[in-house]
N, C-alpha and C positions, 0 to 999 in steps of 0.2 A: 294216827298222832294221839298223844297220851293226853290225859285228862289237863296237866298243866301248860301245856301246849294248847289246847283249846281255849283255856283260862285266858291265856297271855292274848291269845288272838281277838278273841271278844273283847274283851277290854280296850285292845288298842282301837279296834273298830269302831267302838261306844267313843272312845277319846277322839278320833278321828271327827267323828260324824257330830259330837258336839261344838269341835273347834271350826269344820266347816258348815257348820248350821243347818246341818242335812236334818232336821228333825222328825220326820217323817220316818226315818230308819229307828230311831232311838227307841221305840216300843218294842219292837221286836231283839235289838241288842240286849234291852235292860232283862228280857223273858229268858234269853241265852245266859248271860251272866249269873241271873238266880239260879240257873239248872246247875251250870256247873261249879260256880263259886258262891255257895253260899254263906260265906265270911262277910262278902262285902256287901251287905244290907244298907248301910248308909249311903253308899254310893246310887246302887238302884234306887233308892228313895230319891235321894237328890238329883238324878237324872228324870226321874218321874215326875217330879215335883218342876223343874224347869221347862219339860215340855208341855206341861198345863198351862203354866204362866205365857209360854207363847202364843200357844193355840189363843188362850182367852185375848190376849192382848191383840193377834190378827184380827178378833172379830170387829175389832175398832173402825171407825170411817178412816176413809184415807188420809181426812183435814188434821186427823187429831195426833197428837205429839205422843209419842213414847213415854212423857210425864203424864200424861193422863191415867187418872184411877180407873181402873177395872172395878165391877160389881164385887163384892164379896161373896154374892150368893152364887155369880157365873162362875165361878170359878172354887166354890167350896174350900175356902181358905182356913176356915179353922179347924176342917179335918185335914188337909195337907198340912197345916203347920204342927197339929198334935203328932201325925206320923215322922215327921221331921224332929222334932225333938226329942222324940224317946230313941230314935236311930241314935242322933248324936249322943245321947247318954249311953247307949248301948256299945258305942264306937271306943275302942280301946287300941287297936292296934295299926290303924292306917290312919295318922295326923292330916296327911291331905284329905282324906274322905270328909273328916270331921271337917276341917277348915268350909271346904266347898259346902258343907250340910249348912253352917252357921251364914253363909253368905246368901245362901239360897233363901234362907230364912227372912233376913232381912228384904231380900228382893222382894218375898214373896210379901210381907207387911207394905212394902214402898209402893206396888203393883196396885194392890186394892185401896190405897190411901192413907194407911197406916203409920205416917211418918215418924209419930214419936214411937212408936214400938219399932217402927224398921231402925230408927239409930241405935235403939237400945242394944237389939241383936245382932247388928252387925258387929265384925272384931273392934276393941277398940284401937289397939294399936297396931294398925296396918303394917307398917314397915317393921317392926320387929316380930310379928310372929312368920311374915314372910321370910325373913332372914332367919328364923329358926328352923322354917322348913327347908330353908336352901343348905343350912349347913348338916340336915341329917342324913337326907335324898336329895335327888335330883328330880327339881321342882318339875312336874309336869306343865303343858301351856296351858292347860285350862285352869290351872291353879292360879297360874299367871293372869289369866283372864278373870277370873274370880275377885282376885286384889284388885284390879284398874276398876271391876264392877263396884266392889266395895266402897271404894275411895271416891268413887261418883257419885253412889246412892248416898254415902254420910254427908258428903258434901252437899248433895243436893236439898237434903231433909235441913242442915243447917241453913242454906240459904232460903228454903222458903219461910224459916222463922227469921227472915233478915238478920241473919248472923253472917255477914259477908266474910267479914276478915277471919274468922274461925274456920268457914267453909275454906278459903285459899290456906289456909297453912294445914289443912287437911289434904289439899292438891298438892302443894308443894312437898309433905314429909311422903306423897305418896308416888312422884317421880322417880324414886328407885324402880318401881314396877315397869318403866319402859326400857331399862337397860337392856332386856332380852332384843327390843325392836333397835336399839340403840346398836347393838354388835353385830349386825348385818343379817343376822338367819333372817329369812321373810316367813313374819308370820300369816299364820291363816286367817280366814275371814271375819271370826267373831274377835278374834286380837284385835285385828286390824281395826273392825266397826267400835269395839269398845274403848279401845286407844284413841280415837277421833274422837267419840264423844267425848271422853276423858278430857281431852285438851280443848275441846271446842267449848265445854262448859269453864274449864280452867279462865280460856280466853276472855271470854264474854263477863266471866262474873270479877275478872282483874278490870276490865275496860269500866263495867258498871261502879266497880269501889272508886276506880281513879277519877272519875263524872261526877260522885257523889263528893269527894274528898277525902272517903275514906283509907284511901291509901295514896300515896304519894313519888311521883316520878323521881323526886331525891333518892330512893329508895336504891342499894345498887341492887337487887332484885324485881326492880320494877317492871323489866321487859323479859323476865324468866318465864311466863306462861308464851308469848309469842315468840321467843328464839325456839323453845321446845317444840311449837307447831312447825317453826320455819323446817326444823331438824327433821321434824317426821316427814315433812313435805319431800328432803333433799331426798332422805332415805328410803322413800318409798319409790322415787325416781330411779334410786340406785338398784335398788331389788328389782326392777324391771316394770314394776306396775306403777308408774307415774298418775300422781293424782289430778284430775281434772275439775274444771268446776262444777257449777250446780251445787246439788244437796250431796252429803254426806249419807245420809238416813231420812227417813220419812219425817215429816214436821221439824228437822232441822233448822238451822239458821245456813243462808249459802255460804260454801266454802269463802268467797271474798269476803265477806262480811267479817271474817277471821281477819283477813290479810287488811281490811280497812282499818278496823281498831288498833292493827299493829302498827299501820302507818300514822294513825291520830296520835298513838304517844309516843314514837319516838319525833315525829314531828314538834310535838308540845314540849321535848327535853330539848330538841334543837333551837327552838324559837323562845324559849323562858332561858336558855344558855346555862343549862342545867347540868351537872356533870355527868361524866359517859357513865352510866350503870357497868358495873363490872358482872355481874352474875349471870353464872350460866352460859358463858362466852370466854371463846381464846383469846386473851390479848395479849400481843407480839409486841416486842420492844421495839422493832422495827419502825413502825406506823405510830403517830401520835394519836392520842384520844380521838380528836378531831377529824385525823383522816379516818380513822373506824366509825365514827361515827357518819359520816358521809358516804363509806361504802356500804354500811348498813341499811341505811336510809334508801340510798338508791337500789340496791335489791329489792327490800320491800316495796317501791314504787315499781320496778320495773313488772315484778309478779303481779301484783294489784292490776297494775294496768293491763295486763296482758288476760286477766282474768275478766276486768270490766267490757272489754272491748268484744270479746269474744261472745259475751253473754248478753251486750246490750246491739238491739238492732236501729238503723236509720229510721226516725220518729216520723208522723204523719206532721202538716204545719200546724193541728190543735195539741199537739203533744209536746212534753216537755221532758228530757233527761236531765232531773236535778241530780241524779249519782255524779254523773259524769261531769256535771258543774261544777259540784261540791267538791269532788276531787280535784279537777284545775285550779281550783281556789286556794286549795291545799298545797298544791306544787308550787303555784305561785308565792303564796306565802313565805315557802320553805326558801325558795328561791330569792326574794329578797332579803334574807337573812344570810345565806350563805354569798350572795354578790354584795354585800355591804363590804364596808372597808374594816371591819373587824375579822373578817374571815380574809387568808392571805392565798397566795397563789399555792403554796405548799401544802397547805392543809386539804386542797380541791382534788388532788392527783393529777394526771396525764389533764391534758388541756387547760387548767386552770381556770378562772370564770368566764373565758369567752367560749370553752369547750361545754362549761356547764352550761349556758344559754343558748348555746346551740341545742343539747339536749332538751332544753325545756321548749323550745321553738319546733321539734319534731312531737314532742308530747302534745300540743296545742295542735299541730295540723291534724295529726291523727285523730284527736278529741273532735274536732271540727268535721271527720266525717262520721259522727254518729249525732249530731246534732244538727237544729235546724236554725239558721240567723241566729244563732247566739251572741246576744251582744258582749256577755262577760268575756267568750273564747276571743274575741276580734280587739275589745279592748288590751287584753293582754297579749294578744299579737303585737300591739301597737307599741304596748310597754318593751318587750323582750325584746325586737327590732331595732328598738331604739338605743338600746344597751348593746350592741354589739355594731353600730353605725352604720346601721343601714337604713337609713333615712328616708329614702322612697321607697319601701315598702312599708315602713312602718307607716307613714302618711297615706298609702294606699289605703291599710286597714282600718286607721281612721276615719278617712272619709267614706268607707264601707258603713263603719260603724254608725257615723253620724249621719247616714243618709237611713237606715235601717230604723235609727230611734226616733227621729224626725216624724217618718212615717207612722210608727208605732204608736207614736205620742197622740197624732193628729186620730189615730184612729179610736183610742182611749176616749180623748174629748168628745169625739164627735157620739160613740156608741155607750158612753158610761160605763164602761166594763174592763177594771184594769188587767194588764197582760201581765203574768209572772214573770213570763222571759226576759221582759222589759229590765232594763236599769232604771232604777229609782231617779229622782230629779238631782237629788242630792251627788250621785255617782256622775250621771251626764254632765254637769257643770263641772266637778272635778276634772273630767278627762278632757274636758273642752279647754280648760285653763292648763292643764298638761300639757296639751299640744301647744297653746300658744305660748306659751315658757320657752320650750322646746323650738319652735321656729324661731322666735326672736333670739335664744342663746347661740344657736349653730347656724342659723342661716344667713342671707343678706336681702338684696332687693326683693326677690320675688317671694321669700319667705315673710319676708315683714309685711308686704302686702296682703300675704295669705292670713297671718295672723290677724292683721287689724280688722279685715274681713267679718275674722271669727269671734274678735271682739266685738264686732256691731252685733253680731249673732248671739253672742252671750248675753249682751246687754239687751238685747231684744227680752232672752228667753227670763232673764231676773224680773223683769217688767210685769210680765204676765205671771209670774208665781207668787203667793200669797207672802206676806212679810216675814221676813227671817223672826227664829226665835230669839227674844231676847237672850244676853250674856248671862243671865243670873237665872233662866231657865230651860236650859238645855232639853230637858226630860219633860215637858209636859206637851201629851196630845192632844190635838183641836181635832175637832170636828166640822170642821169647812169643808165644803165641795164633796160632799157625800154623796154617793150614788144610792140608789132605792135599799140596797142591802148593808148600810153603813160603811161602806168602805170609802178611805179616804183616797181621791185620786190623786192629790196634789199637798204633801204633805207639807209642812213648813220646816224648809231647810234651817242647819244648824248657824251658828255664827261664823264658825270657822270656813264653812264653805262659803258664806256671803262674802267673808273678807278675801280667800283664797280665789274668788271669780271676780272681784273688783280691783283685786292685786293684777290677774291677768289684763284685764279691759285697761288698765292705766298702762300696762306694758306695753301693750300692743299698742296703743295711741302712742307713749314715748319713743317707739322703736320707729314709728310711720312717721311721726314728726323730723326724729333723723336723718331716714333714708327719701323722704319722697323729694321729688322735683318739682314740686309745686308752692314754689316759696309763700304764696297768698295764705294759706291755709295751716303753715309751719305753727304761726303763735296760737291761733285757736284749737290745733290740736294738740301742743302743750297745756294750754288750760285747761281742756277735758280730759287729759291725764292727770294732770295736779288734783282735780275733783274726783276722780276715778280713786285714788290713792285716799284722799279724804274719806271717802265713803266706806273704803276696806278698811280703815282706823277708827269709825266712828265705835264710839264707848257702848253706842246703845246695841247696837246690832253686828258690829264688826269685830276686827281684833284690835283696839288700840294700840298694843305694845309690840305686833309682829316685825321684825327685827327686818325682815328682808323688804317689806314695805317701806319701813322707814329708810333703810339706805335709798331704795330707788327714788324716792320722794327728793331727801336732801339732795340727791345727785341731778334730777330736773331741776331743783330750784336753784342750785349754782349756774349751770348752763344757763337759767333765766336771770341769774346776776343777784336773787334775793337771799346773799350771803348771810344776813343773820338768821333769817327762818331756817335755811340749810342746818346753820351749826347748832341750834335748837335741836331741829329734829335729829343730827347726827349724834349728839349728847344723847339723847332720849335713848337711842339704839344701844349707846356704849353700856349705858347704864344697865343694861339686860345682864352684862357681864359680871355683876356684884354678888350674884347668887350663886352660889355650886350648887350642882343639881347632879345626877348619876347619869354614868356614860351611858349611851346607845349602843346597843352593841352592833346596828346599822351601820352607824354614823362614825363611828372610830373613837379614839380617846382626844379629848381638850376639842371635840368639835366645835362647842363654845367659841373657845378663842380663834381657835383656826377660821371660823366664818365672819368673825369680826376684823381680819387684817385689814380688807378693804374699805372696811369701816373707819378704821384708823386713818389708812393713806386718804379717805374723801375729808378726812378733820384736817391733815396737814395741808393738803390745798386748799379749802374754805379759808385756812388761817392763814398761808401767802398769799392769797387774794385779797384780804386785809391788811397786808403787810408785817404780818404779825411773824416775822421769817424763825427766831427763837424759838416761839410756841410752834411754828410746824415743825421745825427740824426734832422738837420732842416729840411730837405726836408721832413721827418717824420709827422714833425709837419707843413709843409706847406699842406697837403694833409687835416689837419682839419682845418686849419686857413683861408682856401679860403672861407669857410661858414660866416666870420668874428664874428659870436657871436653863442657860444655852443647852446643855446638855439633854433638856428635855426635848428643844428643839432640833439640833443637831448631833444628838448621840455624845456619847463618852469616847469617842475617837478623837486624835489629833485634829482640833480645828486652825491649829496654824498655817494656814492658808498658802500652798506654793504650789508653784508648776512642778512636775516631777516628770521622770522618764517615763517613755511609752512603757517598759518593763514593768514598774510600781503598778502603772495604772492597770495592766494587764493582770498582773497578780492580784490586784484587789479584785479585780473583776471574776475573777475565777473562784477566789475565797469566799463564800457566803459569809457575812457580817455575824458575828456574835448576837443574838436580841439584844444582849444588855446594852450592847455599842450603837443599836440602831436608836435614831432619832426620829422625830413626829415628821420629818422630809422624807423619813423612807417609806412612809405611810402615805405621802398625800399625793394627790392628781397631780395632773400639770398645769390644770387651772391653777388650782393653789398655790404652787410652784411658783406660775407665773405673777402670781399678784404678790409675792413677797419679792420677786426680784423689781416689779415695778415699786415696790416701796423704798427699795436701796437706790432705785435711780432718781427717786424724788428725792432722797437723802443727798444725793451725789450734785442734783442741782442747785438744791438749797447752798448746800457747800460752796459751790461755785459761785453763787451770789453773795455769801458771805465773805468768803477769805480770797476769790479770784480764783481766774481758769487753770493759774498753776496748782494750785494745792486739789483743785478736781482732778487735776491729769496724775497728780500722784494717788490719790486716792481711787482711782478707776480701775486700779487692779483688783481691787476688794470685789467689784462688781464682777471680773472674771472667775476670781474663787469661788464666790457666792454661784455662780450658775455651775461652776465643776462640781459643787457640792450638791447641788439643786437636781442638776440632769446628767453628769456623768462627765467625764473625760470630753477633752476635743483636743485634734492634733495641730491647730495654728497656736501659734507662739504669738505672746505680745511684743510689740514691738519698744525699742529699748529707747528711754527716753534722753534727748539728746539735752548736756549739760553745757547750758550757756553761762555768759561771765555776767548776766544781768537776770540770774534767775533767783526768784524771792528766799530768803532764808525759811528752811522748814521749820514750821512749828508742830507739835504734837499731831495735830491733823493733817499735816503735809507729809509725814512718812508715811512710807508702803506700809501700813500694817496689818495686822491678820485680820481674819473675818470679827473674831471674838473681839478684839481690841475696839474693831471699828463700830460694831451694832451694838456691844454689849458694854463698850467702856462705862466705869462710872462716872456719876455726875460731876464729882470732882476735878476729873481729867477734862471734863471740856469746859467748867467754868474758871480754871486756872491755867487755862492757855496763854502763851505768850501773845501779848496782842502785837498787829505787824506793825514795823514802823510806818507812820502817816506823814504823806508827804504834804507840803505847804499847800498845794492845791486842794488836797483832800481835806485839809483842815479847815479852808475856807469854805470848802462845798460841804461842812460835816451836817449841814440842815437839811439837805437834799433827799429825795427820797432815793434808797438806794437800789439801784437798777436791776431789772429781773436778768437770770441768764439766759443765753441764747438755745433754744432745744431746736429740737429738728424741724420746726415752722417757724422759721426766722427769715428775714426778708435782709436783705443787705444791698444798698444802694452803693452806685460805686462814688459819691461825691457829697451826698448828704445821708442825714439821717432823720428819723422822725421827729417832729418837732414836740415840744412840750407845750401845750396849750397852755398861754399865758399873756397879760396884757403888755404891751410893747408901746414904746413912745408913738406918737401917731408920724414923726417925719423919722423914726429911725431907722440906721441903717440895716440892710437884711444881712448882708455880709458879715457885720460886727456881732450882730444878735447871734449868728450861727457859730461864730467864733469862741464868743462866751457863754454858749451851751456847751460847747466841746470843753470848755477849762471847769466847769463845774463837774464834771464827771467823778463822781464817787469813786470808781475804780479808774485813778489814772493811767495805770500802766495799759489798759485796754484800749487798742485803738478807736479810731472813729470810723471805721470802716467795717469793725467787726462787733460794734455795739448794736444790742436790740434795739429795731425800731418798733418800738413800744412808746405810747402816749402816756407822759407822767399824768398824777393825778392834779385836777384842778384844786389849785390850794385857796380858798377864801380867805378875809383877811380875819374871821373867826374862828380857821382852824389851824393850829399850828402845827409847823413842820413835823414830822416825823427824824428824830436823829439818826446819824449810821447806826445799823445795826450790828456793828464790829464793835462798837464802844462796847463799855464793860459797865458804866457806871449805870444807877437807877435814873430811871425816867419819867415823866410828869404822865400820867394817864391821855392816851390818844382820843379826841374827839372824831368821830366820821358821821356825817349826818347828823349832826346834834346828839352823837349817845356815844359816852364812853364805852366802850367795848372791850379795853384790856388794861390791866395795872401789871405790872411786869412783878416777877417775884425776886427776893433779895438774895442775894448769895447764900445765904442760910439756910434757905428754903431748897435750893435748888440742889441740895446733897439727899434729898428724900426723894419720892415718886413725886413725878409733877402730878396734882389733881387738875383735871382739865373742867370740873364741874363746880370747884370751888366756888371761881371768880365770875362763873357765870349766874350768879343768884343777884347780883346787883343791878338794877335797871331792867329786871325781868321784864316786867310789865309793858315797859317803853317796846323793848326787842320783840316782845309778843304781838304788842298792838302794828307794829312795823312792819307784819307781814300782809295787814291788811290793805296796804297802801300801794300793793304791788300791781303792775297794770292785769285788768282783768282776772286777778285771783281771788280766791272765797278766803274770807277769815276763816284761818283753821285754830280752831278753839278748844278743838277735844283735847289732841296729845297735849297741846300746849299747856293749858290749864290744868291738866293734873300732873303735868312737871313742875308746873310751878308750884303748885301748890305741896307738894313734896319738898322741894330743895329749898323751902322757906321754913320747913317744921322741922321738928326736933331730929327727925328720922327721916333718912333719904329714901325715897321712893324705890323699890326693887321691881324692876322689871323681870320677868320669865316668861319670854314670848317667843325664841327662835326655838321652834318644834325641830326636834332631831330628825323626825325623817323627811328626806330631802322631795321637793316635788317630783323631778325627776330622777330616776335610776341611773347610777353610774354609767358613761358611756364608755366602752373597750372599742376605741381606734384600733385599726391594723397598725403592727408596728411600722410598715412604711410609712404610713401618714403620721405617727408620733413623732419618727425620726424628721419628716418635712415640717412638722409643727415648731420643734426644739430648735432645728435649723433658723428657720426664721426669726425665733427668739433671738439667738446670738445674733442675727445679721443687725437685729435692731440693737442688742449692747455695741457689735463694732460702730455702728454707726453713730452711738451716742459717743463710745471715746472718740472717734474721729472727730468729732465738734468741738468736745473739749479741748483736744489737741489744736484745732485750729483757731482757738477765740485765744489760746495760750500763744499763739503765734510759731508753733512747732508744726510747721507743715511737713517735714518729711516725717515726722509721727503718724501726724495724721494722712497722710497718704498711704503708709503702712496699715493702718486700720483699716483705711479705704479698700485695700487690696486682699486684707482678709475677708473683709465682707464679700467684696467681688467674687472671690473662689467659691465663698458657700453660696451664692446665690447662680453662679455658674455650675457648681456641681447640683443645685436643686433642680436647673431648667434641664442639667441631661439626663435626672431621676425622672422627673414629668415627662418627657421627650419619649424616654423608652417605655413607660408604662403604659401601653396601648389600652388595659382592661380596665384600668379606673377611670371613670369620671372626672377627675382630675385634669383641668388643660392649663395652659401657659395663661391663659386669662380668667378662669375660673379657678379658685383654690378648693371648692367642694364644701360639703356639710362640716361644720366645725374647724374650717381651715381658717388662717391669719389673714395672710395676704397671698394673693397671686403671684406667679412670678416675673409678670409684667410690672406691678405695682413693688417689688422688691426693686426689680432693674430702674424704676423711675426712682424711688428714695436713694439709692446708691450714684445717680446720676446728678441728683439735684443737690446732693451733700458735695459730690465734686465740683459743681458748677460754684457754690459758694465757696469752697477752697480757691478754685481760680481767682472769685471775687476778690478774697482776701490777699492773696499773689499779686492784687494790679493787673489782672488778665482778664475785663470783662467781655472781650470777644471770644474768649475759650470758654468763659462760663456760657457766654450764649449758646454754645453749640452742647455746652452740657445739656444746660435747662432742654435746648430743642429735641435733644437726644430722650432725654425724660420723656417729654410730652409726647414723644412718636411710641412709647412704652405702654405709657398711662396717662391719656388724653386730660385726665381731669386731676392732674397732681398738684394739690395745695400750692404746695411750696415752690415747684419747678414754675407753675403759672404765675407767682408774685414775683421769684427772682428775675423771671424772662420778661415779665410785664415791668419791673422797674428799669430794666435795660433800655427797652425799648420808647420808654418815658424821655430816660437822659437822653437816646439818640433824637427824639423829638427835639427835645429843649436844648439840645445841642450842648449840653452836659459832658456828652461822650461823642467827641470827633472822630470822625474816620482814620483808618491808620494811613499815615502818610505811603503815597507811592513812590516816594522816591527815600531809599534808605537816608541815614543820616551818615555824616562824616566824623570820625573820630581823631580830633587833632592830637599832636604830640603831645601836647599838655596834658591829654586827658580829658579834656572838656568834647562835647558833641557838638557840631554845627549842622542846623536843620536846614534841607535847602530849599524846603517849600514854604512859598510865598505866604505870608499872612493874609487871612480871609479878610477882605474889607467887609463883608456881614457883620464879624465878628468885632472889626472897629466901629461901627457906626452902633453896634450894638453898647459897647461901653460909652460911648460919647454919648447916647441918648439916655444912658442910665443913671447918667449925672444930674440929668436935667428932669427934676419930676414933672415941669409941666410941659414937657415935649412930648413927642408921641411915644408912648411907652412901646417895649419889643413885646415879643413871643414871651410868657411866662414861663420861665425856669425855676423855680422853688415853689415850695407848698402855699397854700392859701395863709393870709396875714402875717409873713416875715420879714416885712420892711417896706418902704416906701416905694421899692421899686414896682410894686404891684397895684399902689395904691390907682394909679391911672386903668388900668386893666380892671380893675374890681368895677369903678365908675362908667367905663367904656360901655356902649351896648354890644349886643353881638354882633351887628354886621358891620362896625366899627373893625370889630377884629377882621375880618375878611379884607378891609381896606388895609388894615396894617400889614398883613401877609403880603396881598399884591406890592406894596409900594417897598417892603424889604426884603423881599424874594428874587433871585433873577428869575426870568422866564425860561421856559422850553430851549426859544433861540440864543438865548444869552449863557446857556450852558459854558462852563470853562470846559477847557480838553481834560483829559482825566487825568495826567500827570500834575495839571494846574491845582485839581479840585482838591479844596480844605474842607469842606461841608457837602453834605448830604443835600440834594436837591430837596425843594419845599414837600412834592409828591411823596419822595419814599419818605421824611420825616412825617407826614399826614397818616401813610399807611402803617408805618410803627405805633402811632397812636392809637389808631382805631382797632389793631389789633389788640394792643394792650386792653383797651377798654373793652372789645368782644370778650376774650380771654377771663378779667376782672369780674366784668357783669356774669358771665356764666358761672363763676366757678363760687360767687355769693348768693347764687340762689341754690346751689345745692347743699345736703344734708353735713358736707364737709367745711363747707365754706361760711357759710350764714353767721356764724359766731366767730370768724377768723378776722382779729382786726386789722393785722398787716394785709391783708387782700383790700379789705375795706379803707383802708388808707393808702393804699397804691390807686383804689378804685377813684377816694375824692380829689389824688392827682391828677387822675385822667380826664373825670369833670371839668376841674379847673383848667388842663392845660386846653380843654374843648371850648373854655367860654362858659360852662354851666357852672356859675358862681353858687346860684343856691343850693341846687345839687350837693355841690362840694361840700357847702357849710352842714348839709341836712347830713351827709355821710361824716364829715369831720366828727361830729358831735355824738355820731351813734359810734364811732372809733373810742370816743374817750368814755360811754357807759361801758363799750365792752371790758375796754384796759381796765376800769375801776373793777370791776367784777372776773378777773382772768388770774388765775393761778399760777403758781411757777413753772406748770406742766399742764398741757390740755386733760380735760376733764375725764375724755374717754378711756385715760389711762388707767382710771382706776378699776375698771372691771374688763376682763378680758372677755366677758359674755355681755358687751351692751349695760343694758338697764339690770341683767338678772343678778342674784347675789349668790 
C-alpha cells in the first residue's frame, strides 16, 4: 500500500473512532497519523486534547453532570491550551482541522470551568463558518459534531450568566447544523449524543424562558425547539434506532421531561387561545390552524403518556405519583377548552367532541393503573363520563370518590397529619355541588332523592368547616386548626365555593319539594331552600350577584306566589347584562345574553301573573332584543320562514352553511334552543289572551318556523286553516308573518295595530279582568265554568248568576265550554279593576295589596326599548318589605338593599356575576336520544297548536294537529321498543329525557278528551281521559278532566245517553221517546222553594240560594235527603225506561273523583294546580264537607292570584338549574 493510501486509511480510522466514541483507540491512531502525515499536526493535537478531556471527565462521579467543571490541575489545561493555540496558528492548509481545534480550545476552557474564556475562544459566527467550510469541501461528520458542540457550549456559557435570550438566539442560529440528521443519513454515536444534548438544552432553556416571561408563546417560533426535538425523535425512529425513555446521557434530564415541557407549552397556546405558531412546521392549506393545533397536541400527548406509563410503577399505599396526576390535570384543562362552545366539531377532526371525550376516558383509566386511590382521577372520571351522557358510570365514580374522601378526611382529623393525595375541602365541596346540580338537571324522582341526601351531607360538611373568607379578603392565610408542624388541616374556603355549595343545597331542596310524595314537608322544604339561596347570596361570605342563584330563587318565590320579591330578584339578575365583558372561549360568544333568556322568560311570566300582560309580552321580546340584530341570533340567511319542499331541505342539509351566514342558534345546545322555543310559546299564549284564539291560531305558524330553524326540518305538514264566515278580520298580528316580523317587529308596529271591533257585551265588561288563555293544564266542565269569587245577593238565583257571569266575558266570541276554569282575583272596594288589556288608552296605576306596581308607558316611550327597571324604583322600599310578610320566609335584605341603594342613586348598579365557566360540562347525548328529545319538543308544539285550534272552534284543524302529534308519539314508541340496548323504556325516559312515551300518550289522549268536550261529546271525552290515565296514572289534566265529568254525573248535570234513540220527524225536529225523570221533576220543584228540603248540590259553593239549605243542613241530614229522593235498589226501573243513574253509581263516580283529585294535589305536579284544587273543592262540597270546600276554594283564590299565563316549570327545561 502506498504512503498516501496509508494516510487516508489512518485518517478514516481516526475519524471513525472519534465519531463512534472509541476513545481508547485514539492515542494509537494519532501516533500512526503523525508518523505518516506530518502536515496534520493540528488534527493530531486536537484529537489528543479531546482524548484527555474525555478521560478527565470520566473520572468524575456518576452523579455529576457533564457540565460539572474538572479541576485544571487534573487536566493540565494550561499546557494543552498552549499546544492547541500554537497548532492553530501554524495550520494554513486544512480549515476543518483549524475549526475543530478552535472548538476544542473552547471545550477545554469550559471543562475546567473557565466559561468566559470558553465563550471568547469558540467560533463567533458558527453558522457562517460552517457554511463556508461546506462550500469549499465536503464537511466531515466530526466537523458537524464540533459545530453542534460549539453551539451548545457557547449557549451554555451565556445561560450561566442568565443571558437566556441570547443563548436561545445561538441555538436557533445553529439549527442548520442538524440538517445532516434531517437528511435521513444515520449519524454515529457522538453526533447523536451532541444532537440530543443540543436539543435538550435548547428545549429546557426555552421552557425556562417561557416560565420567566422572557419569551412569549405568541412568538411564531415559540415551539421551534420542541418541534425540532419531535423531528429528531421521528428521524431516529425512521433510521432504525428509535429513542426510548430514560436518560439520553449521564446527568441529563429525563427524555420525558422534554416532552412534558413541550406539552405544557402547546397546552398554554390552547388554553390562552393564542395564534397557532407557524415556526418550523409545515402549514397546509387543507387543515385549519385549529385542526393542526389539535393534531400536534394529540401527538405530543400520546408520546409523553407512553413514556410516563412505561417509566412509572404502581405505588405503594403511602406513595404518590404526582407527575401522573399533574399530567392528568393538564389533560383535563385542555379537554375543558376543546369541549367548550368555542371549538366546533370540524376543528376536532374525526369523532368530534364525543371522540375527544372517549379518548380522555382511556387516558384516565390508564392513569388509574399507575395510581392508588387517586381522588383527582375519580373526580375527572365523574366529569368526563357525565359529558358523554354515561350518567350511571359517572355517579359510580362519584360514589367511589366521596367514599374515599370521607374516609381520608376522617383519618386526617384523627391523626392530625394531612394527606397530599386527598383533595382539599374546597375541591370536595365543589365536586359535591356539581353532582347535586347534575342529579337535579338530568334526573327524575330517584335522582332528586339522592341529590337531597347529598345536600344534607354537604350542609353538614359546611357546618364543620371554619367560616369562609370574606369577599374582600380572598387571599388571606389563616393559622387556625394547625397541627404540630404548622400545617393547616382545614383552611378557610373562598366565598365563591361557599356560595356555590349553598346554591347546590338550595337546588336539592327545591327539587325535592317538587318531586316528593310527602305533602306535609313540601312547604318546610321550600322555606329551607329559600334560606339556602339567601346564604348563597350573602354579601359577607357569599356571591350576592350570582345570576344562577338569583334565577333559581326567583323561580322558587314565583311558585310560592311571592310575586313582588320574585320580580325584584329577576330584575337584579337582568341588570348583570348591562356590562359587557370579554367572551370566554369555553362558553362561546354572547354567553351572557344566552344565559339570560330563561331569566327574561321568568320575568314575562311574573308580569303576566300580576296581569300586566303588555309588559309581559315586551319581556318576551326583550329575551331576543338583547342580541340587538336578528342576524346575530339567526344568521344572515333568509329568515322569511316558510315550509319548503323536502328536496330543498336535503340540499341545505348537504351544503354546509358559510360561517358568515351562521347565527348563534347554530352554536347553541338543545337546552338553549328549547328555552328560546318556550319564550315563543309564552308569547303566543299572551297573544291569545290579548287578541283571542283566532289570532293565536294564525300566529302559531311562527312556532313551527322557529322550531324548524332551531332543530332542523321535519316532514309533517301544518294543517290548513279553515275559512269560516265568522272569522275575525286579521290585524297586523293576525296575519301569518315571518319569524323576523313576529319576534323582531318594531315597537311602532305593535302599538299602531288596528284595534279589534269591540262588541256591546265586551264594552259593558271592559272593567273585568281579561281571562288567561287555556293552556295544556286546563279543565273544562260540560255545563259550568269556574266561578268568580264575589259577593252575591243572599237570595239570588244561581242560574241567573251564572248567566250574567258568562255575558261579562271579555272574549265574547269564546264559548263558555272552552273558557279557562280560572278564578278571578277578589276585588275589594279599595282596589280598582283593571281595564281591558286590549285597550290602547293610558290607564291609572294599578294597586295590588296596597301597592302600585305598574304605570304604563305612553305611546311615545314605546318606540324605544322598554326599560324594565326604571319603573321599579318607586315604592321600592315597600316592595322590599313585602318580602318579609311571606309565610315562614326570612327577610331578604342582602341583594334587595344593594339593588335599592343603586337604583335610587345617580348611577345604576352594574352586576358582573355570571361566571363564564359552567358548573357542569356540556353533555353530548347519543344521536338517537337527541332525536327523541327533539321529537318530544315537537309533540308539545303540536299539542299547543291543537289547543289553539280547539279554543278557536276549528275542530277539524285541531284534529289534524292532534294527528301530527299522534304520529310522532307512535314513531317514538316504535323506536324505544326496538332499542333494546338502551336503558330507556316506555315508562322511563332515561337520564336527560323530557317525558316518557307513556306520559306523551297521556298528553295526546288528554288533549283529545278536551277536544271531545268542546264538541259536546262528554262520554267520548271520558273514554279519552280513561285511556290517558291507563298510560300515565298521575296525568294532571286527564285527572281533572275526568273528575269534572264524574262530578257532573254525580250531580246529574250529565245524564246517561237515552236507551231508545230519538226519532227525527218530517219537519226536522227530533222527538225523544224517553220519559221524563220523576227525580228531575222533583228537583226542579224543590229548587223553587228555599225552605223546602234541598236537593243534592249540583253547583259549586256559594253560587245562589239553591245551596243555602245545604250549607245549613248537617251531614246526617244529607243521608236522609239522599234516601228520600233516590229510588231504592228494588225500585230501579227497567233499563229502557231509565233516565238517570242509580244513586250508588253516582256515589261511586263522586268518590272516584275525590280519590283521583286528593292524590293529585299531594303530588309535586299538582300541589299548586288550581284547577285540580277547584275540582277537589267541588268534590268536598258534593260530599257535604263544606268547611273543607271553603278552605280549598280560598286556597284556589291564592293560587290563581299568583299564577302566570303558563305553568312555572316551562321557564327552564332543567328544573331549577339555569
